[in-house]
N, C-alpha and C positions, 0 to 999 in steps of 0.2 A: 221720128216722133218718140218722145219720152214715154216709157211705160212704167206703171206703178203697181206693185202688189203689196197691199197693206194687211197687217194682222193685228189683233188685239195685243199680242206679244210679238216682239221682233222676230222675224223669220230667221233661224240660224243660218249662218253662211254655209255650214256643212249639213244642210237639211237632209235627213235620211231618205233613201229611195225605197219605194214600195212599202210605205208605212202601213201597218195593219189596221183594221177597223177598230181595234181596241184603243187606238189613240184618240178616237172621237173627233177627228178633224172634219169640219164641215167647210166646204168651199162655196162661198156666196158670190155670185156674179151679177152685178147690177150697176148701171151707170148713174143711178140717182142716189146722191149721198145720204139723204134723209131716210129713204127706205132701207138702204144698206145699213145705216146706223141702227135703226130700230130692230131690224132682223138680227143683226149681229149681237146686240146687247141682250136681246131675249134669249138667244141660243147660248150665249156665254153664261147667263144666269142658270141655265139648265146643265152646265158643266160640259158643254161642247167647246172644242177649241176651234175658233172661227178664223178662216182665211178669207180676205175680201179682195176681189178683183173688179175693176171697172169695165173691162172688155173681155170678150171671148179669147182674144189673143193673149191677154195677161193670164187668163185661166189656164190656157194650154202651156204657158211657160211654167206655171206652178205644177201642173200635172206631169211635166217632164221630170220633176224632182220627187214628188211624193204622191202616193195614191190615197185620196181622202176616204172617209167613211161614206160621204154622199156629196153630190153637187146640187146646189139650188141656184137656178139661173132665171133671170128675166128673159123673156123672148125678145123684147125690143131693145137690143144692144146696138151700139154703133158698129159699123162695118159688118163683121160676122155676126149673124143672128144667133139667138139661143137654140134654134133648131139646127143650124149648121154646127154649133158647138156640140150639141147632143149627138149628132151623127159622127163627129170626129171622135168623141169619147167612146162611143159604142163600136167603132171600127178599129180601135187600138186594143190589142190583146192585153196590154197591161191594165187598161181601165174599163174594159167592156162589161165587167161585172159590178161596176160602181153604180149604185142607184142614182137616178137623176130626176130632180123635180123641176118642172117648168111652170112659171107663172106669167100671166099676161092679162091685159084688159080686153083682149079679143075673145068673145064668147062663141065664136063660130064653131059648130060641130065639126066642120072640115078641119079647122085648125087643131082641135083636140085630137081628131082621128090621125092626122099627120104626125103629131108628136107621140101618140101612143104607138103607132106603127114603127116609129123610129126607135122606140125602146124606153120612153120616159116612164118612171115609176108612178108619178102623180102629175096631174094637170090642175093647177089652181088658178082661179080668176080673181082679178082685182075688183072690188076691195076684198082682201083675204085677211081674216083674223089670224093672229099669231097662234091661237089655239088650233085652228085648222092646219097651220103649218107644222106645229108640233105633232099632231096626229099623223100627218103625212110622212114626216121623218121617222116616227116610230114604226109605222106600217112598212116602210121601205127598208128599214135597217134591222129590225128585230123579228125573229121567228115568232115570238109572243109579244106583240106590242103592248106597252103599258097603257091601261085605261085611265090612269090618274097620274098627273104630274108629280114627280118626286123632286122636291126642292132641297138643295144643299143649304144647310144652316148650322147654327150652333146655339142650342137651347139646353138649359140645365134640366135634369130629370132625376127623380127619386122613385124608389120602389117600396112596396108593402106599406109600412107605417111611417114612412119618411126617412128610413135609413138608406144611405147610399148603397148602390149595388156593389161597390168595392170600397175597401177601407180608406182609400185615398180621397174618395168623394169626387173624383174627376170623371163624372158620367155626363156625357154630352150627346144630345141628339144631333147627329151630323147629316141626317136626311129625313124628310118627313113628307107624307102624302096624307090624304084624308082617310086612307085605309090602314096606315101603319107608319113605322119609323125605324131607323137604324140607330142604335145606341152604342156609342164608342165607350168601351169600358175594359179595364185590364182583366176583369173576372166575369166573363159572360155567364148568364144563367143556363141551366140545362135545356136542351131542345124539348119543346112540348110543355114547359113550365108555364102556368097561368097565374098571373099576379096583377094587382092594381098598380098603376103608374101615375105619378103626378109630375107634370112638366110645366115650365114657364112659357107663356105665350103673351107677347106684349099687348095684343088687342083684346084679350079676354078679361073679364072682371076679376080684379085681384091678381091678374097676370097668371092665373093658374087654370090648368085643364086636368081633369081626372078621368082616366080610362081604365078598362081592364084589357090586358093584352096577353098574347101567347107567343113564346119564342119559337120562331120558324126555323132559324139556323143560327149558328154562331161561328165566329172566327177567334181562334185562340192566339193568333199572332205568329204562328209558325211560318206562314208565308209572308215575306216582306212586302208583297204587293197588296196585301189585304190589311185593312184596319181592324185591330182587335175589337170585338164587340159582338152585337147580336141584333138580328132583325126581329121586330115585334109587329105582329098583326093585331089590330084593334078588334077585340071581340065584343066589347060593350063600350059605346060612346054615344052620348046624348045628341039629339039632332042639333041643339044649339051649339054644343061643343064642336061638332063636326063642321058647322057653318063657320065657327071661329077659325078652325084650321084652314078651311077653304079661303076665307078672307085674308088670312095671314099669308098664304102662298101667293094669292093674287096681288096683294100689296107689295110683297117682296119682288115679284117679277115685273111689276109695272112702275116701280119707284123711278122717278126721273123721266118717265116717258110722257108724251103729251096727252092731254085729256081726250083728244080725238081718237088716239090709238087705244087708250085704256077703255073707252066706251064699247069698243067692238070685241074685247077680249074677255073671255071667261075660261081661263085655261086650267083651273084647278081640277075640273072633272071632264074627262074625255071618254065618251062611250065608244066601244069598238064598232 
């Protein structure tokens, strides 16, 4: 029988073994193409690298090559079930510490208990919103789970009285949440600095949002793996402006997805 492992980007022929969690690889195992599609698109927009497998057997083939950040699997798989896959993952020394999320339409307490005893990190029931999925992934993979979705983006930003942060004027918000943003700039401001910022947001009146923010940390570019710039926490932002930010994040995450899925998802804010 032909087996297929698909990824949003082509899996390299020389895929590295024991890839560390910093690679952000998420293995999604589901035989239903539409659910697989929506889950993978959502995770990709949150900057996870998604590997898709239709069967548990395909998933095990991939796990023989690379250790992902987390496995997300439907229980109802052809041939080997999600529970059997979970047990295989947890019994393998290479993958026993990989978080594993199981989702199913079976709401039986016994089913949940069996999966939890086998070592699953989270048990989700259909229908499950993508917001719930994001919260489960955060809780399973981070010591301090994010309460708010951080969206990768590219928005122009200026500081103080409209002057660019650096002389080149190439200041871009590369990540944003309703609590703050990361500004890519060659000349970051000092840690602790508090200043007003104005940035472009397509869904806001006049495309402008004004906030007061404080620099939490900065990167000066010495590390090639870090983007030069600074993390800004919003200290003052109006309720309406915050809602514009939430709506922008929601619209970006849901673009191209069906209305049925969009109605069940409110991912901008996720309480712990």
